[in-house]
C-alpha positions in Angstrom: -0.3 0.1 0.1 1.4 3.7 -1.0 0.3 7.2 0.7 1.6 10.1 -0.5 1.5 13.5 0.8 0.7 15.4 -2.5 0.2 13.5 -5.8 2.2 13.9 -8.6 3.8 17.1 -7.5 5.2 15.7 -4.1 6.8 13.0 -5.9 7.9 15.1 -9.1 10.5 17.1 -6.8 11.9 13.7 -5.3 13.0 12.4 -1.9 16.0 13.6 -0.3 15.7 10.6 1.9 14.4 7.5 1.9 14.3 4.7 4.8 13.7 0.9 3.9 12.8 -1.1 7.1 12.0 -4.5 7.3 10.1 -4.1 10.9 8.7 -0.1 11.4 6.3 0.8 14.1 3.8 2.5 12.0 0.1 4.0 13.9 -1.0 0.8 13.0 1.1 -1.3 13.7 5.1 -3.2 13.0 5.8 -4.1 9.4 8.0 -3.6 6.6 8.2 0.1 5.8 9.7 2.3 2.5 9.7 6.4 4.2 10.0 8.8 1.6 11.3 12.6 2.9 11.8 15.4 1.9 12.6 18.9 3.2 12.6 17.4 6.9 9.0 16.2 6.2 7.3 12.7 5.7 5.7 12.9 2.6 5.2 9.3 1.7 5.2 6.0 3.3 5.0 2.3 1.3 3.9 -0.6 3.5 2.5 -4.2 2.8 5.3 -5.2 0.1 4.9 -2.4 -1.6 8.3 0.5 -3.2 7.4 4.5 -3.1 5.5 6.3 -6.1 7.9 8.6 -5.5 11.6 9.6 -7.7 14.5 10.0 -5.1 17.0 13.0 -6.3 20.6 12.3 -7.1 21.7 14.0 -3.9 19.4 11.9 -2.0 20.6 9.8 1.1 19.1 5.8 1.3 18.7 4.2 5.0 18.6 0.3 5.2 18.1 -0.5 8.3 19.7 -3.4 9.5 17.0 -6.7 10.0 17.8 -6.8 13.5 16.9 -3.3 13.9 13.6 -1.7 14.5 12.6 1.7 13.2 10.8 3.8 15.4 9.1 7.4 15.1 11.1 9.8 17.4 10.2 9.5 21.1 8.7 12.6 22.6 9.2 13.2 26.5 7.4 16.1 27.8 9.1 15.5 31.2 12.2 16.9 31.2 14.2 18.9 34.1 17.0 21.3 32.1 17.7 23.8 34.9 18.9 26.0 32.2 19.7 29.2 32.9 20.6 29.7 36.3 21.2 25.7 37.5 23.0 24.6 34.6 25.5 23.2 36.9 22.6 20.7 37.2 22.5 19.6 33.4 22.1 22.1 30.6 20.3 22.1 26.7 23.6 21.1 25.8 24.0 17.9 27.6 20.4 17.4 28.4 19.7 17.3 24.3 22.3 15.3 23.5 21.2 12.7 26.2 17.7 12.6 24.8 19.2 11.8 21.3 21.5 9.3 22.1 18.5 7.3 23.8 16.1 8.2 20.6 14.3 11.3 22.2 13.5 13.7 19.4 11.7 16.1 21.1 12.0 17.3 25.1 9.4 19.6 27.0 11.7 21.3 29.6 9.8 21.9 32.7 9.4 26.1 34.0 11.3 25.3 37.5 14.9 24.8 38.9 16.5 27.2 35.9 16.2 30.8 37.0 14.4 32.5 36.6 11.7 29.9 36.5 9.3 30.2 33.5 6.3 32.0 35.1 5.9 34.7 32.8 6.8 36.1 29.2 9.8 37.3 30.2 11.1 34.6 32.0 10.5 32.2 28.6 12.2 34.5 26.4 15.4 34.6 28.7 15.2 30.7 28.5 14.7 30.0 25.1 17.4 32.8 24.1 19.8 30.5 25.8 18.7 26.9 24.6 18.3 28.0 20.9 22.4 27.5 20.2 22.7 24.6 22.5 19.8 22.4 21.5 20.7 19.2 19.5 17.0 18.1 19.3 13.7 20.0 19.4 12.8 21.7 22.4 9.7 23.2 23.4 8.5 24.7 26.8 6.3 24.4 29.9 5.2 27.3 32.0 4.6 28.0 35.4 1.3 28.4 37.6 2.7 29.7 41.1 0.7 32.1 43.7 0.6 35.2 42.1 0.8 34.9 38.3 -2.8 34.1 36.8 -2.6 37.3 35.0 0.8 36.3 33.0 -1.1 32.7 32.3 -2.6 33.9 28.6 0.1 35.9 27.6 2.5 32.6 28.1 0.0 30.9 26.6 -0.4 33.1 24.0 3.7 32.9 23.6 3.5 29.5 22.8 3.7 27.4 26.0 2.4 23.9 25.9 0.9 24.5 29.1 1.3 25.3 32.9 3.0 23.3 35.7 2.4 23.8 39.4 3.1 21.9 42.3 0.5 21.5 45.6 3.4 20.5 47.8 6.9 22.0 48.4 9.1 21.9 45.2 12.4 22.1 46.9 13.0 25.6 45.3 11.7 28.8 47.2 10.6 30.7 43.8 8.5 28.4 42.8 6.0 27.8 45.4 3.1 25.7 45.7 -0.5 27.0 44.9 -3.0 26.4 47.5 -6.6 24.5 46.5 -8.6 27.7 46.2 -5.7 29.1 44.0 -5.7 25.6 42.1 -9.5 26.5 40.9 -8.8 29.4 40.2 -5.6 28.7 37.8 -7.9 25.7 36.0 -10.8 28.5 35.5 -8.6 30.7 34.1 -7.2 28.1 31.2 -10.6 26.6 30.5 -11.0 29.7 29.2 -8.9 29.1 26.2 -8.7 25.3 26.9 -4.9 25.4 29.0 -3.8 22.4 30.1 -2.5 22.6 33.7 0.1 19.5 34.7 0.3 19.2 38.4 2.7 17.6 40.9 0.0 16.3 42.9 1.2 15.3 46.4 -1.3 17.1 49.1 0.4 19.5 51.9 -2.0 18.6 54.8 -1.3 14.8 54.0 2.3 15.7 53.9 2.4 17.4 57.0 1.3 14.7 59.1 3.3 12.0 58.2 6.6 11.2 59.7 9.4 13.1 59.3 12.3 11.9 57.4 16.3 11.9 57.3 18.6 9.8 57.7 19.7 6.6 55.7 16.7 4.5 55.5 14.8 4.2 52.8 12.1 2.6 54.8 11.2 6.3 56.5 11.7 8.4 53.4 8.9 6.2 51.7 6.9 6.6 55.0 7.2 10.2 54.9 5.3 10.3 51.8 2.3 8.1 52.1 0.5 6.8 48.9 -2.5 9.1 50.8 -0.5 12.3 49.9 -1.3 11.4 46.1 -4.3 10.1 46.7 -6.4 13.3 48.2 -4.0 15.5 45.7 -5.4 13.8 42.9 -8.9 13.9 44.0 -8.6 17.4 45.0 -7.1 17.8 40.8 -10.0 15.8 39.7 -13.3 18.1 41.6 -11.2 21.1 40.0 -11.3 19.9 36.8 -14.9 18.7 37.3 -16.1 21.8 38.4 -14.4 24.3 35.6 -14.1 22.2 32.4 -10.5 22.8 32.6 -7.9 20.2 31.0 -5.5 18.6 33.1 -2.8 16.5 33.9 -1.2 13.8 37.1 2.4 14.0 36.4 4.8 11.1 37.3 2.1 8.5 39.1 3.7 6.5 42.1 0.8 5.8 43.6 -1.9 3.0 42.1 -3.6 3.2 45.1 -4.9 6.5 42.5 -6.0 4.3 39.9 -9.7 3.6 40.0 -10.2 7.0 40.8 -8.5 8.2 37.6 -10.3 5.9 35.8 -13.6 6.5 37.0 -13.2 9.8 36.2 -12.0 9.5 32.6 -15.3 7.4 32.0 -17.4 10.1 33.7 -15.6 12.7 31.0 -13.8 14.4 33.0 -11.1 15.9 31.1 -7.8 14.1 32.6 -4.6 12.8 31.7 -2.0 10.6 33.8 1.8 9.9 33.4 3.9 7.6 35.2 7.9 6.9 35.0 10.3 4.2 34.1 12.2 4.6 37.7 8.4 3.4 39.0 8.0 0.5 36.6 11.4 -0.4 37.2 12.2 -0.2 41.0 10.2 -1.8 44.3 10.9 0.0 47.2 12.1 -3.6 48.8 15.3 -3.5 46.7 16.9 0.1 47.2 19.3 0.2 49.6 19.8 2.2 52.8 21.8 5.4 52.1 21.2 5.0 48.1 20.3 8.6 47.3 20.8 7.9 43.2 17.1 5.9 43.7 15.5 9.6 45.5 12.7 10.9 43.8 9.6 12.6 44.9 6.9 10.9 45.2 9.0 7.8 45.7 9.3 4.4 44.6 6.6 2.1 45.5 6.7 -2.0 47.0 6.5 -4.6 44.1 3.0 -4.7 44.1 2.3 -1.4 43.2 5.0 -1.5 40.4 2.9 -3.7 39.1 -0.4 -2.5 39.5 1.4 0.3 37.2 1.9 -2.0 34.9 -1.7 -2.7 34.7 -2.7 0.9 34.7 -0.7 1.1 31.0 -2.0 -1.7 29.5 -5.3 -1.2 30.6 -5.8 2.9 29.4 -5.9 4.4 32.9 -2.8 6.0 32.2 -2.1 7.4 29.1 1.8 7.8 28.6 5.7 7.1 30.1 8.3 10.1 30.2 11.6 10.4 32.0 10.6 13.1 35.0 14.5 13.2 34.4 15.6 15.9 37.5 19.5 15.6 37.6 21.4 17.5 40.4 25.0 17.8 41.1 26.3 15.1 43.7 27.4 17.0 46.0 23.3 17.6 46.1 22.6 14.2 45.9 24.7 13.8 49.5 25.7 10.7 48.0 28.7 10.3 50.4 26.1 10.4 53.4 22.9 8.9 51.9 20.2 11.2 53.7 17.2 10.6 52.1 16.4 13.5 54.0 18.4 16.3 53.4 19.3 15.0 49.5 17.8 16.4 46.4 15.2 14.1 45.0 15.3 13.6 41.3 16.5 10.6 39.1 18.5 11.2 35.5 17.4 8.5 33.2 16.6 11.0 30.1 19.4 8.4 27.5 17.9 5.5 29.5 13.7 5.6 29.2 13.5 3.1 26.2 15.4 0.5 27.0 14.6 0.5 30.4 10.9 0.6 29.4 11.5 -2.2 26.7 13.6 -4.1 29.5 10.8 -4.9 31.5 8.1 -4.8 29.4 9.6 -7.9 27.4 9.3 -9.8 30.5 5.5 -8.8 30.6 4.4 -10.0 27.1 3.8 -6.4 26.5 4.7 -5.7 22.6 7.5 -3.2 21.7 5.0 -1.0 19.2 3.1 -0.5 22.5 5.7 0.8 24.6 6.7 3.1 21.4 3.3 4.2 21.3 3.0 5.2 25.0 7.0 7.1 24.8 6.0 9.0 21.3 2.4 9.6 20.3 1.0 9.5 23.7 3.0 12.0 25.1 3.2 14.3 21.9 -1.0 13.8 22.3 -1.6 14.9 26.0 1.0 17.4 25.7 -0.3 18.8 22.3 3.0 19.0 20.4 2.0 18.6 16.7 3.8 16.8 14.1 5.8 14.7 16.1 5.9 11.4 18.0 4.6 9.2 14.4 5.9 7.8 11.9 3.0 9.6 9.3 2.0 11.5 6.3 3.4 15.3 7.3 5.0 14.4 10.3 8.7 16.0 11.0 11.0 13.1 9.9 12.0 12.2 13.1 13.1 8.8 14.2 15.3 6.2 15.9 16.9 3.4 15.1 16.3 0.5 18.2 18.0 -2.7 18.2 15.7 -4.4 20.5 17.6 -7.8 21.1 21.1 -6.1 22.2 22.1 -6.8 25.5 24.1 -4.2 27.5 24.9 -2.5 30.8 24.7 0.8 31.7 27.5 2.7 32.9 26.8 6.1 34.2 30.3 7.5 33.2 29.4 6.9 29.4 26.2 9.0 29.8 26.1 12.8 28.2 24.4 13.8 30.8 26.5 16.7 32.4 26.6 14.8 36.5 27.2 11.6 35.2 25.2 9.9 38.5 22.9 7.0 38.3 20.3 5.2 40.4 20.3 2.8 36.8 25.1 2.3 37.0 25.6 -1.4 36.4 22.0 -2.3 35.7 21.5 -4.6 33.1 19.0 -4.0 30.0 17.8 -5.3 26.5 17.7 -2.9 23.6 19.4 0.0 22.3 19.6 3.3 20.5 22.1 2.5 17.5 20.8 6.4 15.5 18.3 9.2 15.4 17.2 10.9 13.0 16.1 14.6 13.3 14.0 16.2 10.5 15.3 13.8 8.0 19.2 14.1 9.0 21.3 11.9 11.6 21.8 14.2 14.6 25.3 15.3 15.1 26.9 15.3 18.4 29.2 18.1 17.4 26.7 20.4 15.7 23.2 21.4 17.4 20.5 21.4 14.9 17.6 21.2 17.3 14.6 24.3 16.7 12.7 25.7 20.0 8.8 24.8 19.3 5.5 26.7 20.3 2.3 25.1 21.1 -0.5 26.3 18.4 
């Protein structure tokens, strides 16, 4: 079967890139495909043994994907803390986007906090765009921030092209990005409903957290007790109530508590405009296996028990959870307090931007889940949640973003080999299955010495 993007005129101009793969992950399944690209856009796809109708220009590049590898759409990671400008010693656009490309991620959406200034008004967005523009090795979009007192800044940020707005319902860990109180949450959601803006929420409830045991020291069990499931469950219920009341769209970030899945499923069935993500660390690790003092594994909300992990997998399979993204939240080694192992004082965040697909495929394969489903959770689904156009699928008119993946290659993660600025990883020395061997951005192989990413604007 052949599908082209413009009839004779489109084919007469010729392709500048042709990719042939015996296995390609397409929107309707996995199969052989030839993909014709012109000017960085997919203009024709031939499947079911057919060949492209269009002509290939004299200088065109032809890529034949090895029979042991699979052609994937470039992944979309809509939850990345780049921390640039202001805390670029934690990460930065150059290292973050290199890491993304090495992991098959061709689009990231940067979070509004941990950078200085935080992205809570148009001026701070402009500053961040100026910094990112010359450093991006993949395409980059931006979230805005919703904090107390900036409701009037939300519409200007929306008009300036952010994909939505992040808020916290509990302390964010940085003083310049305070949490919203319940009434402020409703006020901002009512504002966003006027123009179909999206609020993305770190959902842990402050009042529940205040009553939980205080955390300090090296015991992971103490840290886990300090951030109970109930904190997530109560906060998610509050977000659902506000979304129902205002008609606004809401997205739950980094779901850790599987106890919240029934209320999420019920809200979706009712028609509440709600989406949900989880992250590789909640689907790979279990609380039972984390050693005391292993602050590399500290994140908020925390990694929970094995039974919780398996319930999250089920939530993905049945569609209650929409997508999987990294929540890449790096810091320096000093802030992770690796020397003392104090979970109470260490920075919370796990770096996995470069590793997500391999981690997810390793665990999914054990559970009999197809690669195509994993790829959808990490490409078309986050693109749909965030509203990133022309990304996340090998489809006509989309950007020619691809990853070539060797699904059977087994290897061991070495933190020192990662592109992350601070080569600290909870996954160091972990055996994984599947490796990205090439990443293509808008029809060109990513050159790790020359930034070629562009800055994206929503709508």
